[in-house]
VOKE-510418 format. One line per field, with one value per residue: x, y, z of N, C-alpha, C, O, CB in turn; chain; residue number from 1. Coordinates in Angstrom, 3 decimals, always signed. Atoms other than C-alpha are relative to their C-alpha. Glycine has a CB too. Example, Ala and Ser with C-alpha at 12.3 -4.5 7.8 and 13.67 -1.06 7.14 Angstrom:
2
neast	c(+0.890|-0.820)
nnorth	c(-1.190|-1.190)
nup	c(+0.000|-0.060)
caeast	c(+12.300|+13.670)
canorth	c(-4.500|-1.060)
caup	c(+7.800|+7.140)
ceast	c(+0.900|-0.770)
cnorth	c(+1.200|+1.090)
cup	c(+0.000|+0.730)
oeast	c(+1.936|-0.261)
onorth	c(+1.181|+2.198)
oup	c(+0.665|+0.899)
cbeast	c(-0.992|+0.414)
cbnorth	c(+0.027|+0.462)
cbup	c(+1.246|-1.415)
chain	c(A|A)
n	c(1|2)
***
This chain:
125
neast	c(+0.314|+0.240|+0.450|-0.997|+0.592|+0.069|+0.331|+0.254|+1.088|-0.023|+1.116|-0.497|+0.902|-0.363|-0.817|-0.922|-1.132|-0.849|-0.631|-1.125|-1.052|-0.630|-0.683|-1.304|-0.804|-0.360|-0.215|+1.107|+0.876|+1.420|+0.344|+1.436|+0.917|+1.323|+0.999|-0.526|-1.234|-1.151|-0.962|-1.341|-0.898|-1.226|+0.170|+0.229|+1.417|+0.522|-0.463|-1.440|-0.404|+0.479|+1.451|+0.488|+0.669|+1.280|+0.491|+1.451|+0.644|+0.855|+0.370|-0.499|-1.177|-0.629|-1.435|-0.826|-0.368|+0.770|-0.507|-0.863|-0.632|-0.970|-1.418|-0.727|-1.454|-0.639|-0.740|-1.018|-0.634|+0.008|+1.225|+0.122|+0.380|+1.382|+0.828|+0.110|+0.874|+1.375|+0.503|+0.290|+1.221|+1.162|+0.027|-0.419|-0.326|+1.109|-0.460|+0.809|-0.657|-1.340|-1.022|-1.022|-1.098|+0.416|-0.684|+0.981|+0.727|+1.449|+0.506|+1.408|+0.187|+0.747|+1.275|-0.252|-0.215|-1.376|-0.831|-1.365|-1.143|-1.023|-1.326|-0.056|-0.269|+0.359|-0.385|+1.174|+0.576)
nnorth	c(+1.303|-0.054|+1.241|+0.772|+0.800|+1.391|+0.810|-0.586|+0.779|-0.058|+0.684|+0.851|+1.044|+1.303|-0.210|+1.119|-0.095|-1.134|+0.352|+0.895|-0.784|-0.922|+0.790|+0.365|-1.215|-0.601|+1.050|-0.084|+1.165|-0.323|-0.146|+0.102|+0.037|-0.367|-0.545|-0.485|-0.761|+0.726|-0.915|+0.557|-0.817|+0.648|+1.276|-0.270|-0.299|-1.364|-0.970|-0.252|-1.250|-0.072|+0.158|+1.135|-0.366|+0.686|+0.068|+0.046|+0.316|-1.016|+0.368|-0.989|-0.739|-0.849|+0.265|-1.008|-1.178|-0.174|-1.108|+0.627|+1.208|+0.615|-0.008|+1.065|-0.089|+1.291|-0.013|+1.048|+0.110|-1.312|-0.343|+0.786|+1.368|-0.039|-0.207|+1.311|+0.835|-0.485|+0.336|+1.438|+0.199|-0.428|-1.456|-0.386|-1.421|-0.920|-1.279|-1.141|-1.184|-0.184|-0.269|+1.038|-0.479|+0.062|+1.045|+1.004|+0.667|+0.026|+1.322|+0.263|+1.327|+0.941|-0.600|-1.264|-1.097|-0.469|-0.161|-0.359|+0.662|-1.010|+0.529|+0.450|-1.099|+0.358|+1.321|+0.808|-0.263)
nup	c(+0.545|+1.444|+0.630|+0.733|+1.063|-0.440|+1.159|+1.308|+0.591|+1.450|+0.642|+1.081|+0.469|-0.550|-1.194|-0.252|+0.932|-0.400|-1.282|+0.309|+0.634|-0.941|-1.039|+0.546|+0.154|-1.289|-1.005|-0.948|-0.090|-0.154|-1.415|-0.218|+1.145|-0.500|+0.922|+1.268|-0.182|-0.523|-0.616|-0.128|-0.795|-0.443|-0.700|-1.420|-0.181|-0.038|-0.981|+0.038|+0.647|+1.381|+0.135|+0.759|+1.236|+0.153|+1.376|-0.139|+1.285|+0.602|+1.364|+0.960|-0.470|+1.010|+0.061|+0.666|-0.768|-1.220|-0.810|-1.000|+0.498|-0.903|+0.349|-0.692|-0.030|-0.264|-1.257|-0.058|+1.315|+0.654|+0.721|+1.227|-0.363|-0.476|+1.181|+0.656|-0.831|+0.101|+1.328|-0.026|-0.792|+0.771|+0.207|+1.340|+0.080|+0.262|+0.544|-0.437|+0.528|-0.541|+1.012|+0.000|-0.841|-1.407|-0.758|-0.390|+1.080|-0.150|+0.363|-0.281|-0.590|+0.837|+0.416|+0.674|-0.947|+0.100|-1.185|+0.369|-0.619|-0.248|-0.330|-1.385|-0.931|-1.359|-0.479|-0.343|-1.334)
caeast	c(-3.160|-3.352|-4.839|-2.857|-3.556|-4.784|-6.208|-6.204|-9.342|-9.341|-12.523|-12.033|-13.773|-11.894|-10.731|-9.173|-7.004|-5.796|-5.142|-2.963|-1.036|-0.419|+0.412|+3.212|+4.371|+4.439|+5.014|+1.657|-0.900|-4.697|-5.915|-9.673|-12.433|-15.840|-18.820|-17.001|-13.860|-10.391|-8.017|-4.276|-1.471|+1.831|+2.303|+2.232|-1.403|-3.392|-2.169|+1.522|+3.507|+2.123|-1.503|-3.530|-5.108|-8.770|-9.885|-13.612|-15.741|-17.372|-19.274|-17.894|-14.422|-12.481|-9.069|-6.182|-5.530|-6.694|-6.391|-4.650|-2.082|+0.391|+4.167|+6.410|+10.097|+12.266|+13.800|+15.929|+17.055|+17.741|+15.055|+15.815|+15.568|+12.320|+10.902|+11.630|+9.924|+6.812|+6.484|+6.659|+3.845|+1.595|+2.298|+2.714|+4.243|+1.811|+2.281|+1.015|+3.182|+6.473|+9.658|+11.752|+14.098|+12.135|+13.828|+10.666|+8.636|+4.889|+3.158|-0.371|-1.513|-3.584|-6.753|-5.069|-4.621|-1.506|+1.295|+4.913|+8.093|+10.548|+14.278|+15.142|+14.924|+13.702|+14.721|+12.398|+10.057)
canorth	c(+15.712|+14.961|+12.371|+9.678|+7.954|+4.474|+3.169|+4.021|+2.929|+2.096|+1.301|-1.541|-4.225|-7.183|-6.642|-10.109|-9.610|-6.179|-7.465|-10.270|-7.816|-5.253|-7.930|-9.080|-5.523|-4.438|-7.790|-7.285|-9.896|-9.978|-8.712|-8.738|-9.536|-7.954|-7.390|-7.093|-5.509|-6.860|-5.105|-5.706|-4.504|-5.313|-8.770|-7.192|-6.223|-3.067|+0.078|+0.010|+2.750|+1.882|+2.379|-0.546|-0.566|-1.445|-2.593|-1.946|-3.504|-0.983|-1.624|+1.541|+2.357|+5.051|+3.595|+5.715|+9.238|+9.723|+12.581|+10.146|+7.560|+5.285|+5.875|+2.922|+2.808|-0.295|-1.259|-4.308|-3.753|-0.913|+0.804|-1.079|-4.488|-3.470|-2.212|-5.601|-7.368|-5.155|-5.707|-9.480|-9.149|-7.580|-3.850|-2.031|+1.314|+4.248|+7.392|+10.521|+12.893|+12.352|+13.338|+10.280|+12.380|+11.858|+9.857|+7.734|+5.325|+5.705|+2.333|+0.963|-1.940|-4.875|-2.706|+0.332|+2.407|+4.536|+4.427|+5.569|+3.632|+6.053|+5.684|+3.880|+6.473|+4.577|+1.594|-1.358|-0.958)
caup	c(+23.441|+19.714|+17.406|+15.638|+12.326|+13.242|+9.944|+6.270|+4.390|+0.685|-1.237|-3.712|-5.727|-4.183|-0.587|-0.353|-3.473|-2.351|+1.166|-0.248|-2.441|+0.304|+2.919|+0.618|-0.102|+3.556|+5.332|+7.066|+8.087|+8.024|+11.400|+10.875|+8.405|+8.801|+6.486|+3.168|+4.597|+5.319|+7.719|+7.531|+9.741|+11.405|+12.895|+16.363|+15.801|+16.378|+18.094|+17.173|+15.460|+12.005|+10.967|+9.703|+6.244|+5.734|+2.282|+2.088|-0.653|-2.975|-6.181|-7.745|-6.362|-8.183|-9.124|-10.338|-9.180|-5.633|-3.195|-0.837|-1.854|-0.146|-0.240|+0.585|+1.479|+1.106|+4.428|+3.597|-0.009|-2.414|-4.450|-7.674|-5.984|-4.300|-7.599|-9.162|-6.228|-6.424|-10.162|-9.606|-7.039|-9.678|-9.397|-12.682|-13.662|-13.691|-15.737|-14.017|-16.016|-14.242|-16.085|-15.264|-13.154|-9.929|-7.167|-6.788|-8.927|-9.447|-9.529|-9.516|-7.347|-8.615|-8.801|-10.347|-7.167|-7.482|-4.928|-4.859|-4.159|-2.568|-2.030|+1.163|+3.937|+6.952|+9.035|+9.671|+12.631)
ceast	c(-0.333|-0.539|+1.176|-0.713|+0.018|-0.323|-0.056|-1.049|+0.015|-1.187|+0.532|-1.045|+0.249|+0.921|+1.014|+1.231|+0.930|+0.700|+1.202|+1.166|+0.737|+0.651|+1.391|+0.905|+0.558|+0.396|-0.998|-0.747|-1.439|-0.306|-1.481|-0.726|-1.381|-0.840|+0.592|+1.254|+1.089|+0.972|+1.333|+0.853|+1.234|-0.310|-0.289|-1.452|-0.297|+0.766|+1.476|+0.320|-0.496|-1.520|-0.329|-0.636|-1.256|-0.392|-1.487|-0.649|-0.922|-0.298|+0.552|+1.190|+0.589|+1.493|+0.741|+0.304|-0.955|+0.579|+0.919|+0.627|+1.038|+1.397|+0.656|+1.489|+0.569|+0.822|+1.113|+0.676|-0.020|-1.269|-0.183|-0.439|-1.452|-0.964|-0.212|-0.945|-1.465|-0.610|-0.338|-1.270|-1.260|-0.143|+0.411|+0.305|-1.243|+0.578|-0.954|+0.642|+1.385|+1.024|+0.991|+1.205|-0.324|+0.755|-0.956|-0.606|-1.484|-0.481|-1.498|-0.097|-0.900|-1.383|+0.183|+0.190|+1.472|+0.669|+1.420|+1.006|+1.104|+1.358|-0.014|+0.404|-0.238|+0.466|-1.262|-0.472|+0.194)
cnorth	c(+0.160|-1.339|-0.670|-0.778|-1.459|-0.949|+0.877|-0.894|+0.217|-0.788|-0.785|-1.024|-1.326|+0.168|-1.114|+0.089|+1.149|-0.286|-0.913|+0.786|+0.853|-0.723|-0.393|+1.218|+0.452|-1.004|+0.153|-1.329|+0.487|+0.016|-0.214|-0.076|+0.279|+0.593|+0.609|+0.828|-0.907|+1.037|-0.711|+0.938|-0.776|-1.275|+0.193|+0.360|+1.482|+0.877|+0.297|+1.298|+0.157|-0.122|-1.300|+0.525|-0.850|+0.081|-0.269|-0.212|+1.141|-0.447|+0.979|+0.776|+0.809|-0.267|+1.140|+1.146|+0.190|+1.182|-0.512|-1.222|-0.466|+0.185|-1.123|+0.230|-1.398|+0.088|-1.042|-0.249|+1.379|+0.172|-0.855|-1.435|-0.037|+0.225|-1.328|-0.920|+0.414|-0.325|-1.491|-0.308|+0.435|+1.497|+0.280|+1.498|+0.827|+1.328|+1.096|+1.312|+0.246|+0.106|-1.145|+0.381|-0.091|-1.125|-1.084|-0.619|+0.059|-1.336|-0.054|-1.406|-0.838|+0.500|+1.363|+1.192|+0.384|+0.064|+0.278|-0.835|+1.038|-0.662|-0.404|+1.147|-0.389|-1.419|-0.815|+0.323|-1.217)
cup	c(-1.477|-0.474|-0.696|-1.095|+0.447|-1.146|-1.242|-0.644|-1.514|-0.537|-1.190|-0.406|+0.718|+1.208|+0.252|-0.900|+0.384|+1.317|-0.248|-0.588|+1.028|+1.181|-0.485|-0.135|+1.343|+1.076|+1.141|+0.004|+0.080|+1.497|+0.264|-1.338|+0.546|-1.116|-1.267|+0.108|+0.568|+0.546|+0.160|+0.832|+0.399|+0.781|+1.488|+0.292|+0.027|+0.984|+0.011|-0.717|-1.435|-0.042|-0.715|-1.285|-0.109|-1.466|+0.085|-1.359|-0.429|-1.420|-1.025|+0.567|-1.149|-0.028|-0.671|+0.933|+1.165|+0.763|+1.101|-0.643|+1.009|-0.579|+0.791|-0.150|+0.187|+1.279|+0.048|-1.343|-0.640|-0.828|-1.254|+0.288|+0.482|-1.158|-0.721|+0.774|-0.143|-1.357|-0.091|+0.784|-0.750|-0.138|-1.446|-0.012|-0.341|-0.467|+0.444|-0.459|+0.566|-1.131|-0.162|+0.831|+1.492|+0.711|+0.503|-1.258|+0.322|-0.551|+0.235|+0.578|-0.902|-0.406|-0.643|+0.921|-0.012|+1.367|-0.459|+0.778|+0.121|+0.155|+1.458|+0.911|+1.438|+0.331|+0.265|+1.400|+0.867)
oeast	c(-0.934|-0.496|+2.222|-1.829|+1.077|+0.124|-0.374|-0.949|+0.059|-1.309|+1.411|-2.021|-0.701|+2.143|+2.133|+2.351|+2.151|+1.860|+2.262|+2.312|+1.963|+1.623|+2.355|+2.099|+1.743|+0.736|-0.642|-0.479|-1.693|-0.031|-1.867|-0.275|-1.809|-0.437|+0.409|+1.635|+0.808|+1.318|+1.405|+0.564|+1.425|-1.389|-0.911|-1.871|+0.506|+1.349|+1.931|-0.569|-0.508|-2.096|+0.501|-0.872|-1.205|-0.482|-1.908|-0.399|-1.717|+0.585|+0.677|+1.119|+0.382|+2.231|+0.135|+0.551|-2.173|+1.731|+1.656|-0.078|+1.394|+1.604|+0.385|+1.953|+0.133|+1.468|+1.973|+1.357|-0.672|-2.042|-1.298|-1.283|-2.179|-2.049|-1.336|-1.768|-2.339|-1.788|-1.325|-1.953|-2.374|-1.056|+1.084|-0.266|-2.102|+1.529|-2.114|+0.366|+1.936|+0.782|+1.678|+2.087|+0.536|+1.101|-0.578|-0.448|-1.888|-0.187|-2.074|+0.593|-1.205|-1.998|-0.800|+0.299|+2.345|+0.046|+1.758|+0.847|+1.649|+1.458|-0.771|+1.492|+0.142|+0.661|-2.336|+0.313|-0.212)
onorth	c(+1.158|-2.334|-0.058|-1.249|-2.004|-2.096|+2.064|-2.118|+1.350|-1.987|-0.313|-1.246|-2.049|+0.151|-0.844|-0.126|+0.992|+0.085|-0.705|+0.601|+0.801|-0.214|-0.342|+1.134|+0.768|-0.602|+0.031|-2.215|+1.647|-0.950|-0.632|+0.473|-0.328|+1.583|+1.799|+1.484|-1.838|+1.996|-1.820|+2.129|-1.915|-1.421|-0.663|+0.354|+2.311|+0.380|+1.092|+2.117|+1.270|-0.916|-1.845|+1.725|-2.073|+1.169|-1.339|+0.541|+1.664|-0.942|+0.635|+1.998|+0.486|+0.364|+2.020|+0.946|+0.224|+1.560|+0.265|-2.025|+0.254|-0.029|-1.291|+0.781|-2.113|+1.102|-0.982|-1.260|+2.293|-0.768|-1.292|-1.983|-0.987|-0.357|-1.654|-1.611|-0.439|-0.673|-1.864|-1.292|+0.134|+1.960|-0.530|+2.256|+0.390|+1.843|+1.130|+2.385|+1.333|-0.356|-1.229|-0.444|+0.173|-2.131|-1.886|-0.103|-0.206|-1.703|+0.837|-2.319|-0.428|-0.080|+2.044|+2.320|-0.466|+0.398|+0.035|-1.070|+1.492|-1.887|+0.151|+1.707|+0.344|-2.252|-0.241|+0.732|-1.218)
oup	c(-1.874|+0.250|-0.914|-0.880|+0.759|-1.135|-1.175|-0.553|-1.992|-0.284|-1.912|+0.310|+1.022|+1.059|+0.690|-0.435|+0.372|+1.492|+0.343|-0.177|+1.118|+1.738|+0.279|+0.152|+1.450|+2.189|+2.313|-0.807|+0.405|+2.209|+1.355|-2.343|+1.528|-1.726|-1.526|-0.861|+1.323|-0.143|+0.690|+0.944|-0.028|+1.356|+2.117|+1.449|-0.401|+1.948|+0.832|-0.952|-1.962|+0.702|-1.443|-1.426|+0.028|-2.035|+0.525|-2.301|+0.351|-2.119|-2.201|+0.693|-2.319|+0.729|-1.283|+2.122|+0.992|+0.553|+1.709|-1.254|+1.941|-1.774|+1.980|-1.148|+1.090|+1.544|+0.927|-1.517|-0.137|-1.013|-1.541|-0.421|+0.190|-1.176|-1.102|+0.173|-0.295|-1.441|-0.725|+0.499|-0.320|-0.821|-2.083|+0.772|-1.107|+0.120|+0.034|+0.078|+0.390|-2.246|-1.180|+1.071|+2.331|+0.092|+1.357|-2.364|+1.454|-1.689|+0.859|+0.124|-2.021|-1.301|-0.933|+0.440|+0.161|+2.374|-1.618|+1.976|-0.885|+0.226|+2.254|+0.777|+2.350|-0.554|+0.445|+2.256|+2.029)
cbeast	c(-1.171|+1.295|-1.149|+0.790|+0.765|-1.037|-1.335|+1.324|-1.389|+1.339|-1.102|+1.291|+0.152|+0.680|-0.890|-0.715|-0.505|-0.834|-1.024|-0.441|-0.584|-1.025|-0.825|-0.166|-0.837|-1.141|+1.450|-0.961|+0.361|-0.922|+0.407|-0.514|+0.052|+0.114|-0.812|-1.021|-0.236|+0.674|-0.514|+0.641|-0.706|+0.830|+1.245|+0.905|-0.492|-1.475|-0.372|+0.720|+1.485|+0.649|-0.611|-1.017|+0.934|-1.109|+0.745|-0.526|-0.802|+0.673|-1.505|-1.120|+1.065|-0.279|+0.272|-0.689|+0.010|+0.012|-1.161|-0.796|+0.643|-0.314|+0.675|-0.391|+0.484|+0.893|-0.945|-0.615|-0.728|+1.249|+0.014|+1.327|+0.944|-0.176|+0.646|+1.393|+0.427|-0.047|+1.033|+1.175|+0.102|-1.221|+0.954|-1.094|+1.101|-0.894|+0.098|-0.169|-0.842|+0.363|+0.745|+0.432|+0.339|-1.541|+0.733|-1.107|+0.477|-0.689|+0.716|-0.891|-0.605|-0.143|-0.929|-1.106|-0.455|+0.042|-0.061|+0.248|+0.474|-0.340|+1.131|+0.978|-0.850|-1.510|+0.878|+0.314|-1.510)
cbnorth	c(-0.663|+0.367|+0.271|-0.959|+0.192|-0.148|-0.733|+0.112|+0.407|-0.553|+1.009|-0.705|-0.186|-0.871|+0.135|-1.348|+0.191|+1.288|-0.697|-1.109|+0.886|+0.992|-1.271|-0.680|+1.126|+0.813|+0.049|+1.177|-0.892|-1.038|+1.368|+1.196|-1.386|+0.993|+1.036|+0.786|+1.217|-0.904|+0.515|-0.236|+0.521|+0.960|-0.858|+1.122|-0.624|-0.015|-0.450|-1.153|+0.099|-1.104|+1.192|-0.844|-0.194|+0.625|-1.109|+1.290|-1.325|+1.420|-0.078|+0.972|-0.967|+1.497|-1.303|+0.520|+1.244|-1.294|+0.798|-0.384|+0.238|-1.512|+1.397|-1.392|+0.955|-0.431|-0.225|-1.278|-1.061|+0.172|+1.475|-0.004|-0.555|+1.101|+1.038|-0.658|+0.084|+1.503|+0.381|-0.765|+0.767|-0.536|+0.748|-0.355|+0.237|+0.194|-0.050|-0.008|+1.181|-1.158|+1.261|-0.302|+1.434|-0.218|+0.615|+0.621|-1.480|+1.216|-1.108|+0.153|+0.108|-1.303|+0.127|+0.284|-0.397|+1.367|-1.261|+1.492|-1.254|+0.828|+1.048|-1.174|+1.188|+0.126|+0.101|-1.497|+0.366)
cbup	c(+0.771|-0.769|-1.007|+0.948|-1.356|+1.092|+0.208|-0.885|+0.613|-0.563|-0.443|+0.420|-1.504|-1.074|+1.196|-0.221|-1.444|+0.120|+0.951|-0.980|-1.102|+0.512|+0.369|-1.354|-0.631|+0.500|+0.546|-0.358|+1.233|-0.766|+0.493|+0.827|-0.767|+1.164|+0.704|-0.679|+0.931|-1.105|+1.373|-1.387|+1.230|+0.858|-0.173|+0.468|+1.259|+0.365|+1.305|-0.676|+0.010|-0.859|-0.759|+0.833|-1.243|+0.924|-0.846|+0.653|+0.100|+0.027|-0.127|-0.391|+0.586|+0.277|-0.739|-1.255|-0.891|+0.869|+0.609|+1.301|-1.387|+0.222|+0.304|-0.547|+1.129|-1.193|+1.146|+0.494|-0.909|-0.892|-0.379|-0.754|+1.095|+1.055|-0.946|-0.129|+1.474|+0.242|-1.076|+0.603|+1.311|+0.614|+1.017|-1.051|-1.047|+1.271|-1.554|+1.541|+0.255|+0.945|+0.351|-1.405|-0.360|+0.115|+1.173|+0.902|-0.184|-0.738|+0.804|-1.291|+1.427|+0.721|+1.188|-0.917|+1.437|-0.664|+0.919|+0.244|-0.832|+1.251|-0.285|+0.152|-0.340|+0.199|+1.282|-0.119|-0.090)
chain	c(A|A|A|A|A|A|A|A|A|A|A|A|A|A|A|A|A|A|A|A|A|A|A|A|A|A|A|A|A|A|A|A|A|A|A|A|A|A|A|A|A|A|A|A|A|A|A|A|A|A|A|A|A|A|A|A|A|A|A|A|A|A|A|A|A|A|A|A|A|A|A|A|A|A|A|A|A|A|A|A|A|A|A|A|A|A|A|A|A|A|A|A|A|A|A|A|A|A|A|A|A|A|A|A|A|A|A|A|A|A|A|A|A|A|A|A|A|A|A|A|A|A|A|A|A)
n	c(1|2|3|4|5|6|7|8|9|10|11|12|13|14|15|16|17|18|19|20|21|22|23|24|25|26|27|28|29|30|31|32|33|34|35|36|37|38|39|40|41|42|43|44|45|46|47|48|49|50|51|52|53|54|55|56|57|58|59|60|61|62|63|64|65|66|67|68|69|70|71|72|73|74|75|76|77|78|79|80|81|82|83|84|85|86|87|88|89|90|91|92|93|94|95|96|97|98|99|100|101|102|103|104|105|106|107|108|109|110|111|112|113|114|115|116|117|118|119|120|121|122|123|124|125)
***
């Protein structure tokens, strides 16, 4: 028997704003709100193949480089079209020293948390 990732937790200043951003990015919905935290996940709810994401209010979150970040893959369009969509949602390019030759894009969400947009490699769940 093994464990499975069930939630990812991200400390932030504004859980509602990050939840809105990531719901649009991932086509997730709000599953729960509790004591300064917002949990989002797939429309099917908890316990499916994808982990949920919990945005937990913190007065001093550390945006930018983190030891854990989110990678996303477009599932219904190519990488360039998805990059354009994410930028319209409020993501912005982030420079972490990449050369420009990488097959991914480094972005920052609306609070400055870095994430990567990879080339399409997976099918929708």
